[in-house]
Residue, then its C-alpha position, 0 to 999 in steps of 0.5 A: x500500500x502507498x497509504x502513509x497510515x498503513x502502520x495503524x492497520x491491524x486485524x479486528x479479530x486475530x482469528x481472522x487476519x484478512x479482516x482488517x481496519x485502520x485503528x485510529x486509537x493507534x494514532x496516539x494523538x490526544x486531539x482524536x479523543x476531543x473530536x466530535x464523533x461526526x468528525x471522526x468519521x471524516x477522519x477515518x475516511x481520509x486516513x483510509x483513502x489517503x493516496x497523496x493525490x485525491x486525499x493528502x496527508x495534509x488533509x488528515x492533519x487538517x481534520x485532526x486539527x479540527x478545533x483550530x481549523x474549523x473556522x479557517x474555511x479549510x477544504x477537505x475531501x470526503x469519500x463516502x462509503x456509498x450513494x443512495x438515489x430515489x427515482x426522481x433524482x435517480x432517473x436523470x442520474x442514469x440518463x446522464x451516465x448513459x449520455x456520458x457513455x455516448x460522449x466518452x465514445x465520441x471523444x475516442x475513449x472506452x464508454x464502459x469506463x463510465x460505471x459507478x465505482x462507489x456502490x449505489x442503491x436506487x429506491x423507486x419511491x417517488x412515482x406513485x400518486x394518491x389517485x384512489x383512496x377510501x376504496x378496498x383496492x386503492x393500493x392496487x389501483x394506485x400501483x397499477x396506474x404508477x406502472x401505466x404512467x411510468x413504464x418507460x422510466x421503469x424499463x430504462x431504470x431496469x436497463x441501467x441496473x443491468x448495464x452498469x456495475x455496482x448499481x442496485x435498484x429497489x423496485x417500486x412498492x417497496x417503501x420510502x428511500x430513507x426508511x428502506x435505508x434505515x431498516x435494510x440498506x444501512x450497515x453502520x459498519x462496512x465490511x468490504x474489500x477486506x476492511x471494516x470502516x464506518x458506513x457513510x452515505x450521500x444521497x440525491x434526496x435532501x432527507x438522506x440525513x435521516x440515516x444520521x439517527x442510526x449513527x451513519x453519517x450522511x447528507x443530501x447532495x446535488x444529483x450532479x455531485x452524487x454522480x461524481x462520487x459514484x465515479x470515484x471522486x471525493x466530495x470537496x467540502x469545507x471542514x464544518x463547524x459542529x454544533x453540540x445539541x444537548x438533550x436533557x429531561x424526559x418528554x411529557x406523556x402526551x408529546x410525540x417525536x413529531x412535536x420534538x422535531x418541530x420544536x428542534x427545527x424552529x430552535x435550530x433555525x433561530x440558532x443558525x446552523x446552515x452549512x454546519x454539522x449538528x451532533x446530538x448528545x446528553x442524557x436526553x438522547x438515551x430517552x429516544x428510540x432510533x426511530x425518534x432520532x431518525x425523525x429528528x435527523x430527517x428534518x435536518x434540511x428544514x433547520x438548514x444543517x448539513x448533517x444531524x448526527x447521533x453517534x452509535x450507542x447500545x440503543x443503535x446496536x439493539x435496533x440492528x438486532x430488532x430489524x433482523x440484521x445478522x447477529x454475528x455482523x452486529x457484534x463485529x460492528x460493536x467490536x469495531x466501534x469500541x476499538x476506534x472510540x466511536x461507540x457512545x454512552x450518552x449518560x457518560x459526560x466524560x465522553x463529551x467531545x469539543x464542539x463549536x458551540x453548545x445549545x440545549x433543549x429540555x425535552x420536558x418543555x416540548x408541547x404538542x405542535x404543528x408547523x405552518x401554514x407555509x414553512x416547516x420552521x413556523x411552529x405553532x403550539x396546538x393550543x394556539x392553532x385556531x387563533x394563529x390561523x385566524x390571524x394568518x387569514x387577515x395578515x399581509x400576504x407572506x409566510x404567515x399571511x393570506x390577506x383575506x378581507x375581514x368581511x370574508x373571514x367567515x365565508x361559507x360555501x355549500x356544495x354537494x358530494x356524492x348526493x349529500x350537502x356539505x359546507x366549506x370555509x376558510x380553514x376547512x381540511x380537505x387533505x389529511x395524509x399520513x405520509x413521508x419518511x419523517x414519520x412513517x419510519x417511526x412505530x411510536x407515532x404510527x401506532x399512536x395514530x392507530x390507537x387514536x383511530x381505534x378510540x375514535x371509532x369506538x367513541x362513534x367519531x367519523x371523518x367527512x367523506x369529501x376529505x382526501x384521507x390517505x396512509x402511505x407507509x414507508x415500508x411493508x413493515x409498517x403495514x405488518x405491525x399495524x395489522x398485527x396490533x389490530x389497529x389497521x381496521x380502525x384506520x381504514x374505517x376513518x378513511x386512512x387506508x394504505x394507498x401506496x408505498x412511497x412519498x406520495x402527498x409529501x412531495x405533491x403526489x396528492x392526486x386530484x381533489x373531488x371536482x365539487x370540492x375544488x369548485x367550492x374552494x374556487x368559488x369562495x376563494x377559500x384558504x383550504x387546508x392540507x394536514x400531513x405528517x410530512x416534512x415540507x409545506x411550501x406553497x404550491x407543493x402539497x396541492x394547488x388548491x390547499x393554500x395553507x398546509x400544516x405539518x403534524x404528527x400522524x395522530x394529529x392528522x387524524x384529529x384534524x381530519x375528524x374535526x374537519x377544520x384547523x379552526x378548533x381549540x381542542x382544549x375547549x371544543x369537542x372533536x365531534x358529537x357521536x350518535x348518542x349526542x355525547x361530545x368527544x374531546x381530543x383528550x378522551x381518545x389521545x393515547x399516552x406514551x406508555x400505551x404506545x410503547x407497550x404495543x410497540x414492544x409487543x408487535x414490532x419484532x425482528x421477524x417482520x423485518x426479515x420477512x419483508x426485506x428478504x423478498x424486497x428485490x423480487x416481490x414486485x411481479x410487474x417489475x419482474x415482468x419488465x423487458x429491458x434492453x441488454x446493450x451497454x450503450x442505451x438506444x434512445x427512442x426519439x418518440x419517448x416523452x420520458x427519456x431523452x438524451x440531454x444536450x449537456x455534452x453537445x459540442x464537447x471537446x477535450x480542450x478546455x474553453x477559457x471562461x468569458x466575461x458575461x456581457x450585457x445580461x438581462x435579468x430573467x426573474x427578480x425574487x425575494x427571500x426563500x425561493x425554493x427548488x419547488x419554485x424553480x423546478x416543481x415536481x407536481x402537476x403539469x398545468x394545462x396552460x403551461x409550456x410543458x403542457x403545450x410541448x406534450x400536446x404537440x407530441x400527441x399526449x392528452x392531459x391525463x397522460x401528462x403525469x408530473x414534472x417529477x416523473x419526467x425528469x429524464x426529458x430535458x425538453x419537459x424540464x426546461x419548459x417546467x423551470x420556474x413553472x410553479x403557479x405560486x412563483x412570486x416574480x417582482x416584475x409581475x404584480x401577481x403570482x404565477x410563472x411569468x416574466x417581462x421580456x424587456x426588449x419587447x415589453x411583453x409579459x410571457x411564460x418564463x420559458x417563452x421569454x428565455x427562448x426569445x432571449x436565447x434566439x437573440x443571443x442575450x445571456x441571462x441572470x437571476x436576482x434573488x434574496x436570502x436562502x435561494x434554492x431552499x428545500x428539496x435537493x433537485x438537480x433540475x433546479x440547476x440544469x433547467x436554468x442552465x438550459x434557459x441560458x442563465x449564466x449566473x445567479x446573484x443572491x443574498x445567500x444560498x441553500x448548500x445543495x443548490x449552490x453546489x448544483x449550480x456549480x456542477x452545471x457551470x452556472x456562477x453563484x454570486x453573492x452580495x457583499x455583507x450588508x448589501x442587497x438589491x435594495x441597498x444597491x438600488x437594483x431594479x432588475x431592469x438593468x443589463x449586467x456585465x460580470x467581469x470574469x478575471x483570468x486567474x480565479x480564486x475561491x470566494x473572490x470578489x468580482x466586478x459587476x457593471x450595469x448599463x446605467x453606469x453603476x458598478x459594484x462587487x459581489x462574491x463569486x461563490x466557488x468555495x474550493x479549488x475543486x469547484x473552480x476546476x469544475x467551472x473551468x470545465x463547464x461543469x462537473x460532468x464535463x470534467x468527468x467525461x474529459x477525465x475518462x476519455x483522455 
């Protein structure tokens, strides 16, 4: 070995000399024992992969010296153990790999060099929609429709699983990516190529962080960045600060893990943890199950951190056994972690490492809560929900306001549904979904919902039939324990039937609402409500007709469904009145923590996990029957509206092109704060009057065949037209919400894509202006690829969400950031100017560049290429171009 740390390699068990590990305790460096546990994972990966080329001895020293170097913007490489993808982001990744093979062949290289080097798993979980609910065969009907709509995509993915080495596909109907990762894919300690080392993962979904709850360091990256990791490149990252989050005390009996996570989300948003690791410690952690920890780690993107790490302890080891992992492997895992000082005892404060800063939460102070109506960090105590919603009704349009005139606050619209008369008002619940990886992985809240349903049914309560209720478990294990514990039938009686295994409502695959409900909402201009056990509730995400959306625990989802409105004070007002005229209050049917834990201990057992996961890759008959081509190069079908060879590599040569100054660029769009990837590249419905709809119609499709933007991510023609196509887009150039902008040369108001096409035909470059947190939300590579195809050369914003900034870099789009204390307002920018961005010949990370306006004004901005590696990608025109040149040369 050329590795300079070969001296610390030794067998874990002398009886098995071929199974070795890098024994970090043999470094004999006092700094190691003071490192946060999350940083120890980075250190081990750097030591094991140290080759003095991609990973250098100096990188190892920088990580060891974390206490000093964390504040110095030091770049370190990280090679994760594996990559995980879901199908919305996985399809374009496999499309890119197929196109890269074509490009390498054109440049004279060997196309079969393009293969995942780092193992990758792709879980198909984002394609299924809630088209059917409240029917005995809803699950089968939804799954049949999923296959009907996505057959082309699934055939393509099956081709990919055969054409590429090291790529495993988990078929549709298996569960949600993060729950499958937690219950099945995660190793905690890898046993590969003769070495033991910590499991770690990057994923193309921002909630990859959920796995941090099991002690596997992981986070979401852009799809483009993940492809580079799959091709053997390390992630180049700035050595992070680590915020120690100390948990003390015991939760109150009526509090759920969802309440805890919504409280932590708001707290850490206030602390400010963007770009940092959060590491949990303290005696309160020992009170939390792995499912509780995973729920907290899952919401990491919502509080803005890179990772939310719970080191491995004895509860983690117990979870591996509970979920049916091989006991001998689990014992090796424990032995390895003990040997390298990575097994944690949260009650032993002498193990507490150094942190950048420490914040604390007493779990006893947490109260039942929701978040909304438009952002996950806007926590509302359940006791304040009625008052808060009514305040939002009249407040100015914004994150906490709908600007409804006071005389319309009590508007009521009568409508007929299935032959019965009903009424809708502001605050009426029309969607109630138990959905999302955040909660469906957690037996305590799922069984809590089941027990509440049982008590509700026994008390004579029902849910109004027009409310779109649904239950989409994260894996087959959930259905198993809900059924075995006897609560499934009560959930079904209230309308919460299993409608599919996937993300569904959480990502906007909520399916259609009844026409009479939509007409009533539209007629009264009502602020209708969705309540979901999800992790995101941005405007336009859940459903176009639910302007208010609240995140809540699964039991609260059912409670609000029974009430039929969020304008209820559960402490003073009954949920409903039963047939005997008795008022039933929420406190009458709410299960206690002890009740839930007793059922969990009895019914969540290892045999369930073994039975479900032993057949996970073969159980889907429709998947098994798919016929996929066996060629190593993909044969693109020009008639396909799902899978298309992207134009990213057209005209690519081996020689590098020198980056040029961007001259006289027009502003395509001007935004305020918190523009999300949902705004930039929506995943939900394709509106019938949109450029994407016109394109699909021109290809002979009817509206019922449009499917969603998310499902069409393998087709750049659809995705470019869907860029900035969110119906809730707020562009400062236009006085109403919608996906339109001004084409300044003509003064016409056009759809964003049509305006961009006009600019492109005239040879005009484009930029986008934005405020704080540009690109917040889901990890979407098309939120960078789409603007690139529209001709956007740069974005100028006050700040960026981490993943989106790296995606822009990966596509060769320049992320510019205003200097501290400056923004569009202080600089007097209207967005109607033309911008010349001076690109110097010699670039450095985070250097200031000059921007000249056609008005004569000049100012400077920071060019947010944060590392030398990112500059290398920029010089190549993006990360994929860099990899193609590397493989072809």
